MARMI-770141 format. One line per 3 residues: their letters; for each residue x, y, z of C-alpha. Coordinates in steps of 0.2 Angstrom, whole numbers, plus 5000, padded with zeros to 4 digits. Layout:
<nodes>
a	X,Y,Z | ...
</nodes>
This chain:
<nodes>
mns	5429,4833,5335 | 5435,4851,5335 | 5447,4854,5320
ttr	5454,4869,5327 | 5472,4868,5333 | 5477,4873,5350
kkp	5486,4890,5352 | 5503,4889,5357 | 5510,4900,5371
fss	5521,4914,5366 | 5533,4918,5380 | 5541,4935,5384
kkk	5558,4929,5378 | 5552,4925,5361 | 5543,4942,5360
keq	5559,4951,5364 | 5568,4941,5351 | 5555,4946,5338
lkl	5556,4964,5342 | 5575,4963,5341 | 5574,4956,5324
kre	5562,4969,5318 | 5573,4983,5324 | 5588,4975,5315
kir	5578,4974,5299 | 5573,4993,5300 | 5590,4998,5303
aqg	5596,4987,5289 | 5584,4997,5277 | 5590,5014,5282
dkw	5604,5023,5274 | 5622,5023,5280 | 5620,5040,5290
ads	5605,5034,5300 | 5606,5030,5318 | 5595,5019,5329
dde	5582,5025,5340 | 5585,5011,5353 | 5602,5016,5361
sat	5603,4999,5371 | 5603,4990,5355 | 5617,4999,5348
nnk	5635,4994,5350 | 5640,5010,5359 | 5658,5006,5362
nip	5662,5005,5343 | 5651,5018,5335 | 5659,5023,5319
hnc	5664,5041,5316 | 5650,5043,5302 | 5636,5039,5313
rrr	5626,5054,5315 | 5613,5061,5328 | 5599,5069,5319
lne	5591,5082,5330 | 5571,5084,5330 | 5569,5072,5316
qpv	5551,5070,5310 | 5543,5054,5303 | 5542,5053,5284
qes	5532,5042,5273 | 5540,5033,5259 | 5527,5041,5247
aty	5530,5059,5253 | 5536,5071,5241 | 5543,5084,5254
npn	5556,5079,5267 | 5554,5089,5282 | 5571,5083,5289
ryr	5581,5089,5275 | 5588,5104,5285 | 5589,5097,5302
lhf	5604,5098,5313 | 5616,5083,5311 | 5629,5081,5325
qre	5640,5066,5328 | 5633,5053,5340 | 5641,5050,5356
prd	5645,5033,5363 | 5636,5028,5378 | 5652,5024,5388
eid	5657,5043,5385 | 5640,5048,5392 | 5643,5037,5407
rrk	5660,5043,5410 | 5654,5061,5411 | 5640,5057,5423
kia	5653,5050,5434 | 5663,5066,5433 | 5648,5076,5437
qlp	5647,5066,5454 | 5665,5072,5459 | 5667,5087,5470
lek	5669,5103,5461 | 5685,5114,5461 | 5683,5133,5458
lse	5692,5141,5444 | 5699,5158,5443 | 5693,5172,5432
esl	5709,5171,5421 | 5703,5153,5416 | 5689,5161,5406
eip	5702,5170,5395 | 5702,5159,5380 | 5712,5163,5364
ieq	5704,5160,5347 | 5719,5149,5343 | 5714,5137,5356
iyr	5698,5134,5348 | 5702,5133,5329 | 5715,5127,5318
pgs	5716,5139,5303 | 5724,5131,5288 | 5720,5113,5294
vld	5707,5100,5288 | 5696,5108,5301 | 5692,5123,5289
mpv	5675,5125,5283 | 5670,5115,5267 | 5671,5126,5251
rpa	5659,5123,5237 | 5667,5113,5223 | 5670,5121,5206
wty	5654,5120,5195 | 5647,5127,5179 | 5630,5131,5172
smt	5632,5117,5159 | 5631,5104,5174 | 5614,5095,5177
keq	5607,5095,5194 | 5611,5077,5197 | 5629,5079,5192
lek	5631,5095,5204 | 5623,5086,5219 | 5634,5071,5216
qeq	5650,5081,5215 | 5646,5091,5231 | 5640,5075,5240
tyf	5657,5066,5236 | 5667,5081,5241 | 5658,5083,5258
nsy	5660,5064,5262 | 5679,5066,5258 | 5679,5081,5269
ldk	5672,5072,5284 | 5683,5057,5281 | 5699,5068,5282
ifa	5694,5076,5298 | 5691,5059,5307 | 5706,5053,5299
nye	5717,5066,5308 | 5708,5069,5324 | 5699,5058,5337
ans	5681,5060,5337 | 5680,5063,5356 | 5693,5077,5354
lsy	5682,5087,5342 | 5667,5098,5346 | 5649,5096,5339
fem	5649,5102,5321 | 5637,5103,5307 | 5637,5086,5297
nle	5622,5090,5285 | 5627,5095,5268 | 5611,5104,5264
twr	5614,5116,5278 | 5632,5120,5271 | 5624,5122,5254
qlw	5614,5136,5261 | 5630,5145,5267 | 5638,5143,5250
rti	5623,5150,5241 | 5622,5165,5253 | 5640,5170,5251
eic	5638,5168,5232 | 5623,5180,5230 | 5627,5192,5244
dii	5638,5208,5241 | 5642,5210,5260 | 5642,5196,5273
lmi	5638,5199,5291 | 5643,5187,5304 | 5633,5188,5320
vdv	5642,5182,5336 | 5635,5182,5354 | 5647,5194,5363
rfa	5647,5182,5379 | 5655,5168,5368 | 5663,5179,5354
vlh	5678,5168,5352 | 5667,5152,5350 | 5656,5160,5337
fsp	5668,5168,5326 | 5676,5156,5313 | 5692,5161,5306
aly	5689,5149,5291 | 5673,5159,5286 | 5683,5175,5288
dnv	5697,5169,5276 | 5684,5162,5264 | 5674,5179,5263
trv	5688,5191,5263 | 5702,5182,5254 | 5694,5169,5242
nnk	5678,5179,5238 | 5685,5196,5240 | 5670,5203,5249
pli	5668,5214,5265 | 5665,5205,5281 | 5656,5214,5296
iil	5655,5206,5313 | 5641,5211,5324 | 5643,5208,5343
nki	5625,5205,5348 | 5618,5204,5365 | 5629,5218,5372
dlv	5616,5222,5386 | 5620,5205,5394 | 5639,5210,5398
pps	5648,5224,5405 | 5652,5238,5392 | 5671,5236,5397
lvi	5670,5218,5390 | 5663,5224,5374 | 5677,5236,5371
avk	5689,5223,5376 | 5682,5210,5363 | 5682,5224,5349
dyf	5700,5227,5353 | 5705,5209,5352 | 5696,5206,5335
skk	5703,5222,5328 | 5721,5216,5331 | 5718,5198,5325
fpq	5708,5202,5310 | 5712,5219,5303 | 5699,5218,5288
lhi	5685,5216,5300 | 5671,5229,5302 | 5665,5228,5320
lty	5649,5233,5326 | 5639,5231,5342 | 5620,5227,5343
tsy	5606,5223,5355 | 5588,5220,5349 | 5580,5220,5366
pkd	5589,5233,5378 | 5584,5232,5396 | 5584,5245,5410
lst	5601,5245,5418 | 5598,5251,5435 | 5615,5246,5441
tre	5632,5252,5439 | 5645,5244,5428 | 5653,5236,5443
dfd	5637,5227,5447 | 5639,5214,5434 | 5653,5206,5445
nyq	5640,5203,5459 | 5632,5189,5449 | 5614,5193,5453
vma	5601,5183,5443 | 5592,5193,5430 | 5574,5193,5429
riv	5564,5187,5414 | 5567,5196,5398 | 5549,5201,5392
rrk	5548,5200,5373 | 5540,5216,5368 | 5534,5220,5350
nyy	5542,5237,5348 | 5559,5240,5356 | 5572,5254,5351
aig	5587,5243,5345 | 5605,5249,5346 | 5614,5245,5330
pla	5604,5249,5315 | 5610,5266,5312 | 5628,5261,5315
lfe	5625,5246,5303 | 5619,5259,5290 | 5634,5270,5292
cis	5646,5256,5290 | 5637,5249,5273 | 5637,5267,5267
siv	5656,5269,5270 | 5659,5252,5260 | 5647,5255,5245
gsr	5651,5274,5245 | 5640,5283,5231 | 5638,5268,5220
idl	5621,5263,5228 | 5607,5275,5233 | 5603,5270,5252
ssw	5593,5286,5256 | 5577,5275,5257 | 5585,5264,5270
kqh	5591,5279,5281 | 5573,5287,5280 | 5566,5270,5286
iqq	5578,5269,5301 | 5574,5287,5305 | 5556,5284,5305
cmn	5558,5268,5317 | 5569,5278,5329 | 5557,5293,5330
dem	5542,5282,5333 | 5533,5289,5318 | 5527,5272,5311
idn	5512,5264,5321 | 5509,5246,5321 | 5496,5247,5306
qlk	5508,5256,5295 | 5521,5243,5299 | 5510,5229,5294
hen	5504,5236,5278 | 5521,5242,5273 | 5526,5235,5256
idv	5541,5223,5262 | 5543,5207,5251 | 5548,5191,5260
spl	5550,5178,5247 | 5562,5166,5240 | 5576,5172,5229
tni	5573,5168,5211 | 5584,5181,5202 | 5603,5182,5208
nkt	5608,5194,5194 | 5617,5209,5203 | 5612,5225,5197
anh	5622,5242,5199 | 5609,5249,5210 | 5605,5235,5221
itl	5614,5228,5237 | 5611,5211,5246 | 5617,5209,5264
gft	5619,5191,5270 | 5617,5186,5289 | 5627,5171,5294
gyp	5634,5163,5310 | 5632,5150,5323 | 5614,5144,5328
nvg	5605,5154,5342 | 5616,5170,5341 | 5601,5182,5336
kss	5603,5182,5317 | 5584,5182,5314 | 5581,5195,5329
iln	5593,5207,5321 | 5585,5206,5304 | 5568,5209,5312
siv	5574,5225,5321 | 5582,5231,5305 | 5565,5229,5296
ghk	5556,5237,5310 | 5544,5222,5314 | 5543,5203,5313
vvs	5546,5196,5296 | 5556,5180,5301 | 5552,5169,5316
vsr	5564,5167,5330 | 5567,5153,5343 | 5579,5148,5357
tpg	5581,5132,5350 | 5597,5131,5338 | 5593,5127,5320
htk	5576,5136,5320 | 5580,5144,5303 | 5580,5130,5290
hfq	5582,5138,5273 | 5590,5155,5268 | 5576,5168,5265
tih	5577,5185,5257 | 5568,5201,5263 | 5567,5216,5251
ltp	5569,5230,5264 | 5570,5244,5252 | 5571,5245,5233
tvr	5590,5245,5234 | 5593,5234,5249 | 5589,5216,5251
lcd	5593,5205,5267 | 5597,5187,5266 | 5595,5176,5282
cpg	5605,5160,5282 | 5603,5145,5294 | 5615,5144,5308
lvf	5630,5133,5306 | 5642,5125,5318 | 5660,5125,5312
psf	5672,5111,5317 | 5683,5116,5332 | 5690,5110,5348
ver	5678,5118,5360 | 5673,5107,5375 | 5656,5100,5372
plq	5648,5106,5388 | 5654,5123,5384 | 5645,5122,5368
ila	5629,5118,5376 | 5631,5133,5388 | 5634,5144,5372
giy	5617,5138,5364 | 5625,5129,5350 | 5617,5112,5354
pia	5598,5111,5358 | 5596,5109,5377 | 5581,5098,5375
qvq	5592,5085,5366 | 5606,5085,5379 | 5608,5067,5385
epy	5619,5072,5399 | 5616,5090,5406 | 5625,5088,5422
tpv	5643,5092,5416 | 5638,5109,5409 | 5630,5113,5426
gyl	5647,5109,5434 | 5655,5121,5421 | 5644,5135,5427
aqw	5648,5130,5446 | 5667,5131,5442 | 5666,5149,5438
lpm	5650,5156,5446 | 5644,5155,5464 | 5629,5144,5460
ikl	5625,5141,5478 | 5621,5160,5480 | 5613,5162,5463
lkl	5600,5148,5466 | 5599,5151,5485 | 5605,5134,5490
dkl	5614,5139,5506 | 5608,5123,5515 | 5617,5112,5503
eqe	5633,5121,5506 | 5631,5119,5525 | 5627,5100,5523
ipk	5639,5096,5509 | 5654,5108,5509 | 5662,5098,5495
ysa	5647,5098,5483 | 5646,5091,5465 | 5636,5096,5450
mdi	5624,5082,5454 | 5621,5088,5471 | 5617,5106,5464
cea	5604,5098,5453 | 5597,5087,5466 | 5595,5102,5478
wsi	5587,5113,5464 | 5575,5099,5460 | 5569,5099,5478
krg	5568,5117,5479 | 5558,5119,5463 | 5547,5103,5466
flt	5554,5093,5451 | 5550,5075,5456 | 5548,5059,5446
aka	5532,5053,5442 | 5532,5036,5450 | 5544,5035,5464
crp	5543,5054,5468 | 5563,5055,5468 | 5571,5072,5465
dvy	5571,5074,5446 | 5589,5079,5443 | 5588,5078,5424
raa	5574,5091,5424 | 5583,5102,5437 | 5599,5102,5426
nhi	5589,5106,5411 | 5581,5120,5419 | 5597,5128,5425
lrl	5604,5127,5408 | 5589,5136,5401 | 5592,5150,5414
ald	5610,5151,5408 | 5605,5151,5389 | 5593,5166,5392
gri	5607,5176,5401 | 5599,5175,5418 | 5613,5166,5425
nly	5626,5175,5416 | 5643,5167,5411 | 5654,5175,5398
lrp	5671,5172,5392 | 5685,5185,5392 | 5698,5190,5378
pgf	5716,5186,5384 | 5723,5200,5396 | 5706,5207,5401
tad	5707,5202,5419 | 5724,5211,5421 | 5718,5227,5412
kqr	5699,5227,5419 | 5702,5244,5428 | 5708,5252,5412
yls	5694,5245,5402 | 5681,5251,5415 | 5687,5269,5413
dpr	5689,5269,5395 | 5679,5283,5387 | 5671,5271,5374
aie	5664,5259,5388 | 5657,5274,5396 | 5649,5280,5380
leh	5642,5263,5376 | 5634,5262,5393 | 5626,5279,5389
qik	5619,5273,5373 | 5611,5258,5381 | 5603,5269,5394
lav	5597,5281,5381 | 5589,5266,5372 | 5580,5262,5387
dkq	5573,5279,5389 | 5567,5279,5371 | 5559,5262,5371
klp	5540,5261,5368 | 5528,5255,5382 | 5524,5236,5382
dss	5510,5230,5372 | 5494,5228,5382 | 5494,5209,5376
vsg	5510,5206,5384 | 5511,5200,5402 | 5526,5201,5413
gdd	5535,5211,5426 | 5544,5228,5426 | 5560,5229,5416
sea	5568,5238,5431 | 5570,5221,5439 | 5582,5216,5425
fpa	5597,5216,5437 | 5590,5212,5455 | 5601,5220,5468
sdd	5594,5212,5483 | 5596,5194,5489 | 5578,5194,5494
hql	5573,5193,5476 | 5568,5175,5472 | 5573,5166,5456
asr	5557,5156,5454 | 5540,5153,5464 | 5530,5138,5467
sas	5512,5140,5463 | 5499,5135,5477 | 5488,5126,5464
ttd	5492,5108,5459 | 5490,5113,5441 | 5504,5125,5441
yga	5515,5115,5453 | 5533,5113,5446 | 5530,5125,5431
ddv	5546,5127,5421 | 5544,5146,5418 | 5552,5157,5431
edv	5541,5172,5434 | 5545,5189,5438 | 5550,5192,5456
nrf	5538,5207,5459 | 5523,5196,5456 | 5527,5184,5471
thl	5528,5195,5486 | 5522,5181,5497 | 5538,5172,5495
nrd	5548,5184,5506 | 5549,5174,5521 | 5563,5167,5533
ddd	5573,5153,5526 | 5567,5141,5540 | 5549,5143,5535
ddk	5554,5141,5517 | 5562,5124,5521 | 5547,5118,5531
eql	5536,5123,5516 | 5546,5114,5503 | 5547,5099,5514
klv	5528,5099,5516 | 5526,5101,5497 | 5537,5086,5494
knt	5527,5076,5507 | 5510,5081,5499 | 5516,5077,5482
rrr	5521,5060,5487 | 5505,5057,5495 | 5495,5062,5479
arr	5507,5050,5469 | 5503,5035,5481 | 5485,5038,5480
kss	5485,5039,5461 | 5494,5022,5459 | 5485,5013,5473
nsn	5470,5001,5469 | 5461,5004,5485 | 5442,5008,5485
qhn	5434,5025,5485 | 5430,5025,5503 | 5448,5022,5508
ded	5454,5036,5496 | 5441,5048,5505 | 5448,5043,5522
eee	5466,5046,5516 | 5461,5064,5509 | 5453,5068,5526
gev	5468,5062,5535 | 5479,5073,5525 | 5468,5089,5528
dg	5468,5085,5546 | 5487,5083,5547
</nodes>
């Protein structure tokens, strides 16, 4: 007789229970800030305020000595019912808003003097051990978060940084730097400027604060002047500068910004004449006076401006990029600290000051993980701080459009698309005229569905329009400034004509055009279109193209318009071609999933060619 026992069947129900118990065991072993990867297993209706969503987290072994997730972005986790609520809102017809609704005062976003102010490093001494210092800071930061959520509802607050390690980088930067520079995107200046940081630097630490309005080539010069006037009145101790690391050819007039044409792709060249380094040098010189010799920095800027430094000389230049080991300040040395929100261009500005790439840049917020120092000259040192999101009352979809939250991690991208459509003519920008004819009262979801069909974004199995991918693609166009939304300071709409004729705006436009004339030729290794297409003036220019090959079908990157002249055809022919593409894609998907024999597959392919 066979002594082996008969195997017992293991049903699917028992398997699900086993996996559920395993997930609960793993969650129980995690720390109190950890969140579950399985959203369906979480009680989404009662998520505690201390539950964090860790973005771009990497797996770590227990025996590992280095934790790659130490400086990851930590935002509050959203309950599932809140995400479902916003999805329902995205299906409602959109209502157009006036230009005045884009005029947002800074008091509407921040609450100076409240518990929402930035956390300040607790008092410490050199006699404290490392463990004592870290425990004191952790206790203070937990108390800081508890006070915030005790006074405000979690859903009423914006995304803000909940990782203590990142705040420590800011504390360290403020301590070691002599002058603090706060970089803001001029399109969302009131979102990116923190009054709490202004008070902490100027009043508590008694240090100069310089605000740099970056990306001024993405907005009309009149708006730049209006933003400068607004901040000058609100914060008198500010030094305000303008900056652009990648000036483009402005082939249009100032008024053409209001035509809402889609900009062509920005070609990332290796060498650009940047607007701002000389003005920054003059501002720093006026602050430090004759206490520090900055002649070597001025010579470095002039060499870059006059194109006297070739690539090989730049690469062999003795510029030290290393961690800061000695924080002792000397009389002949100055340290500049670069702070601000994520994705505002801090690292790009630092690269343009140096003259070549010394720190990496990325569109993804939170790319810079740890503050790093660059010795520009023997008397000037630069310190790049990771981006920080301060507590505020900004609506979360608007934060996504401002590049504060990583687009790849957005769980519900349709509401931000609706925000764009409320202020911008998205039907005209994306050339979705057929949608407006079929559905006069369209919603954000309708725009995403129409764009997915136009671009050929379809789901893998059912070949339905991939609305999530389409919404994600639209948000990336907005992040790059190709679909251009920018906020206005209060009173700008009423005084627009006055700012248009302001001599400072005319001079700023002249400076941008002068920078374009002086910029170097593109490197031979860089492919792309001509910068003269930066502001297309004709409706015949297309946003994107569909490649004829199946390998390039549905590519995410929007190519330059002058490379796809075959797309200039009538709308009717365009619609027919789109429909044909959709049908052919569905046929390919059905053939791939079918289990028919090879002869049947060959017959079906021949039938498709004949059709």
